[in-house]
C-alpha positions in Angstrom: -8.0 18.7 9.6 -5.2 16.5 10.9 -4.5 12.9 10.0 -2.9 9.9 11.7 -0.9 7.6 9.5 0.2 5.4 12.3 -3.4 4.4 13.1 -4.1 3.5 9.5 -0.9 1.5 9.4 -1.9 -0.4 12.5 -5.5 -1.1 11.2 -4.2 -2.2 7.8 -1.5 -4.4 9.3 -3.9 -6.1 11.8 -6.5 -6.6 9.2 -4.1 -8.0 6.6 -2.4 -10.2 9.2 -5.7 -11.7 10.2 -6.8 -12.3 6.6 -3.4 -13.6 5.4 -2.4 -15.6 8.5 -2.4 -18.8 6.5 0.0 -17.5 3.8 3.5 -16.6 4.6 5.7 -14.3 2.5 6.9 -17.2 0.2 3.3 -18.1 -0.6 2.4 -14.4 -1.2 5.4 -14.1 -3.6 4.4 -17.3 -5.4 0.8 -16.1 -5.7 1.8 -12.7 -6.9 4.2 -14.2 -9.5 1.1 -15.4 -11.3 -0.8 -12.1 -11.0 -1.3 -10.3 -14.4 -1.7 -7.0 -12.5 1.1 -5.5 -10.3 0.4 -3.6 -7.1 1.4 -0.4 -8.8 -1.1 -1.1 -11.6 -3.8 -1.8 -9.0 -2.9 1.5 -7.3 -3.3 3.3 -10.7 -6.8 1.8 -11.1 -7.8 2.8 -7.5 -6.4 6.4 -7.9 -8.3 6.9 -11.1 -11.5 5.6 -9.6 -11.1 7.5 -6.3 -9.8 10.8 -7.8 -7.0 11.0 -5.3 -3.7 9.5 -4.1 -3.1 6.0 -2.7 -1.9 6.1 0.8 -1.9 2.4 1.6 -1.9 -0.9 -0.4 -1.8 -4.5 0.5 -2.0 -7.8 -1.2 -4.4 -10.1 0.5 -4.0 -13.8 -0.4 -7.0 -16.1 -0.4 -6.7 -19.8 -0.2 -7.6 -21.4 -3.6 -7.9 -18.1 -5.2 -5.7 -15.3 -6.6 -6.5 -13.0 -3.7 -6.9 -9.3 -4.1 -5.2 -6.0 -3.7 -6.7 -3.6 -1.0 -5.9 0.0 -1.9 -6.8 3.0 0.2 -7.1 6.4 -1.7 -7.4 9.8 -0.1 -9.3 12.2 -2.3 -7.5 15.3 -3.4 -9.5 17.5 -1.1 -8.8 15.2 1.9 -12.5 14.7 2.7 -13.0 11.1 1.5 -11.1 8.0 2.1 -12.0 5.2 -0.3 -11.1 1.5 0.0 -10.8 -0.4 -3.2 -10.5 -4.2 -3.7 -8.8 -4.9 -7.0 -8.6 -8.2 -8.8 -4.9 -9.1 -9.5 -5.9 -11.2 -12.5 -7.6 -8.4 -14.5 -7.3 -5.1 -12.6 -11.0 -4.8 -12.1 -12.5 -3.2 -9.0 -14.2 -6.0 -7.0 -15.5 -3.6 -4.3 -15.3 0.1 -3.3 -16.3 1.5 0.0 -16.0 4.8 1.7 -14.3 5.0 5.1 -14.3 7.7 7.7 -11.3 10.0 7.4 -11.5 11.5 10.9 -11.2 8.0 12.5 -8.0 7.2 10.8 -5.9 10.3 10.3 -4.4 12.9 12.6 -1.0 13.5 11.2 -0.9 13.3 7.4 -2.5 16.0 5.4 -3.3 16.0 1.7 -0.7 18.7 1.2 1.9 16.4 2.7 1.1 13.9 0.0 1.1 16.6 -2.7 4.5 18.0 -1.6 6.1 14.6 -1.5 8.3 14.2 -4.6 7.8 10.4 -4.5 4.3 8.9 -4.5 3.4 5.5 -3.0 3.9 3.8 -6.4 7.5 5.2 -6.6 8.3 3.9 -3.1 7.0 0.4 -4.1 9.2 0.5 -7.3 12.2 1.5 -5.2 11.6 -1.2 -2.6 11.1 -3.9 -5.3 14.3 -2.8 -7.1 16.2 -2.8 -3.8 15.2 -6.3 -2.9 14.2 -8.2 -6.1 10.9 -9.2 -4.4 7.2 -8.3 -4.8 5.6 -5.7 -2.6 2.8 -7.2 -0.4 2.1 -4.2 1.8 2.9 -0.5 1.5 1.7 2.4 3.7 2.2 6.1 4.2 3.3 7.8 7.4 5.0 11.0 8.3 8.6 11.1 9.6 9.6 14.6 10.8 8.7 17.1 8.1 8.5 14.5 5.3 6.3 11.7 4.1 7.9 8.2 4.6 6.7 5.0 3.1 7.0 1.5 4.6 7.0 -1.3 2.1 7.0 -5.0 3.0 8.4 -7.1 0.2 8.0 -10.9 -0.1 11.0 -12.7 -1.4 10.9 -15.9 -3.4 12.8 -17.7 -0.7 9.9 -17.3 1.7 11.4 -14.4 3.7 10.3 -10.8 3.7 12.0 -7.5 4.0 10.6 -4.2 5.3 11.9 -1.2 3.4 11.5 2.5 4.4 11.5 5.0 1.5 11.8 8.7 1.9 9.0 10.6 0.2 11.1 13.7 -0.4 13.7 12.0 -2.7 12.6 8.4 -3.3 15.7 7.0 -1.7 15.6 3.9 0.5 16.0 5.2 4.0 16.3 1.9 5.9 15.9 -1.8 5.2 15.2 -4.5 7.8 
């Protein structure tokens, strides 16, 4: 079975952009500063519930509310893709749904994720350390023979930065 990370990234980005169009990076950073649960903690909850590894995560702000984390988890056997909505105030699962794996992936295989020395949570940690901001979106793709993560970080000044992290060693590959 082959997987396509680029398609998932596009779907996630478009979905998140439509939902979050009213909140810029500064607003996202402000809302996340009040969250009791970090994106990495939300990923841990989703990975435990989904018995797999997170491949994408996004913070989705909601007007007048604390928003939610949307975390996609690929099962260890690569047969299930689960989408979890996590409450940033208490870490509880708000909703869990199953998605069709075949429609989303053609390039990333479960073995690629297992062979990566750095998981998505490590990439988020590296990107946040590099920028001093809060991750609002992170996704997994393949670059050459290795997994590469793209992490969008919201800065307190209202700007955002996009950081690429190499899955083989956890080093920042590129910052925009």
